[in-house]
C-alpha positions, -999 to +999 in steps of 0.1 A: +000+000+000+012+035-009-006+067-002+000+102-015-015+132+001-024+154-028-039+183-009-065+187+019-085+155+018-075+144-017-054+112-017-039+089-043-040+054-031-021+024-046-038-006-031-038-043-041-029-035-077-054-007-082-051+031-080-078+050-061-084+087-061-101+099-029-121+132-025-106+151-055-104+189-051-085+201-081-092+238-083-063+262-086-052+283-057-077+311-048-103+301-075-130+293-049-147+317-025-139+316+012-161+295+034-186+320+048-189+328+085-155+314+093-136+344+105-112+342+076-119+358+042-090+343+022-102+326-010-098+288-014-078+267-019-051+285+001-023+266-016-017+252-052-017+215-061+018+200-054+022+188-090+007+187-125-030+178-125-024+150-151-007+128-125-041+121-109-065+119-138-064+082-146-074+063-114-090+029-115-117+042-092-127+073-073-139+073-037-161+103-028-170+105+009-195+134+004-202+162-020-190+193-002-169+213-027-137+208-008-140+171-015-156+170-049-152+203-068-160+217-102-124+213-114-124+176-106-158+171-122-145+188-154-111+171-154-119+135-146-130+112-174-167+106-175-160+068-178-143+068-143-157+044-118-171+065-089-179+050-055-200+073-032-223+072-002-260+064-005-279+094-018-250+111-037-251+089-069-277+109-087-259+142-083-226+127-095-243+110-125-260+143-134-225+156-142-221+130-168-204+102-149-217+069-163-203+045-138-214+056-103-220+031-075-236+040-042-223+020-012-249+014+014-228-010+035-200-026+014-190-036-021-160-051-039-138-039-066-110-061-082-108-083-051-108-053-027-135-051-001-148-015+004-169-009+035-187+023+041-185+038+076-205+066+094-194+098+110-206+130+125-198+162+106-202+184+137-226+187+165-260+202+171-277+223+144-245+228+125-239+191+124-274+186+110-269+212+083-236+196+072-256+165+062-246+128+059-209+119+056-191+087+051-157+071+054-143+039+038-124+009+050-104-010+024-094-047+029-076-071+005-055-102+008-019-094+016-026-057+022-030-036+054-065-027+064-070+010+057-096+032+074-103+066+057-125+083+083-137+112+062-152+145+075-160+135+111-153+145+146-143+120+173-175+101+181-190+067+187-192+060+149-155+063+147-150+041+177-173+015+162-153+015+129-120+012+148-133-017+170-149-036+141-121-034+115-089-029+137-072-009+108-035-010+104-037+026+092-063+053+099-064+086+079-083+113+098-095+147+084-081+171+110-079+209+107-106+216+133-128+231+106-154+254+121-176+285+118-178+316+140-204+298+161-206+262+171-181+234+176-156+220+152-170+200+123-138+180+116-112+166+141-092+191+160-059+184+179-078+169+209-098+146+186-067+133+169-051+127+202-082+107+213-080+085+181-043+077+188-050+070+225-081+049+218-065+027+191-028+023+197-027-006+172-034+017+143-010+042+127-028+076+124-022+099+095-037+134+098-046+154+066-072+181+057-050+210+070-036+243+057-056+243+025-092+257+032-098+289+051-121+275+079-096+248+090-079+266+119-058+238+132-025+238+112+001+211+109+024+230+132-003+234+158-012+197+156+024+186+159+028+208+190-002+193+207+007+157+199+043+163+211+029+177+244+007+146+248+037+124+239+018+110+209+037+126+180+057+095+173+025+075+167+012+100+141+021+109+105+014+145+094+023+146+057+029+177+036+011+181+003+026+158-022+042+134+004+040+097+000+033+073+029 
């Protein structure tokens, strides 16, 4: 298994002989408006892609955790071949197909692709009224003979749904969307430094990689801030905090 962090939540995953693209956001720097009511008016994305776009346009399949534009943007919709196999959560398939994608599969619980088992997991994209407005989100667990079990948690805070996935699948690696994304009111809608610490402490058997930082204006937890907190909690050695373009 090899994983490249492209930017934010976008990943390139080489797994069991297949290449997966996860949550593609391909827009150029500053081509999207800032997330409103975030206390930061910088346009998104805050940083460019770490390489030429063509490197990520021929995946064997695409995994889309949900349809927020920092996970499935207009640039990705335009650039990806309409023959690409898209896997998404229940309820998102019609919207993806309406953009011309002819091979869209909704995952209710699990499916298989070229001998790889893909399980959908639940999460909580925030708390209270804001969490409700964020809508349904998913993660994915990949399993295959001779490969590590990989858990891509998606846009979720630390919650019982994440605990359940960790307990059920005992992943060798867990990728969490950190950044502590939030608005001017309410709690964080993705994991902050405390949540990432809780994942590491709860599941010491899994290696945790934290992404989803330093690219969108409402993600206030930076890589440096996360490193400092994990170091203070003596957990930094159990985590990976890749830069854009890094391979794991």
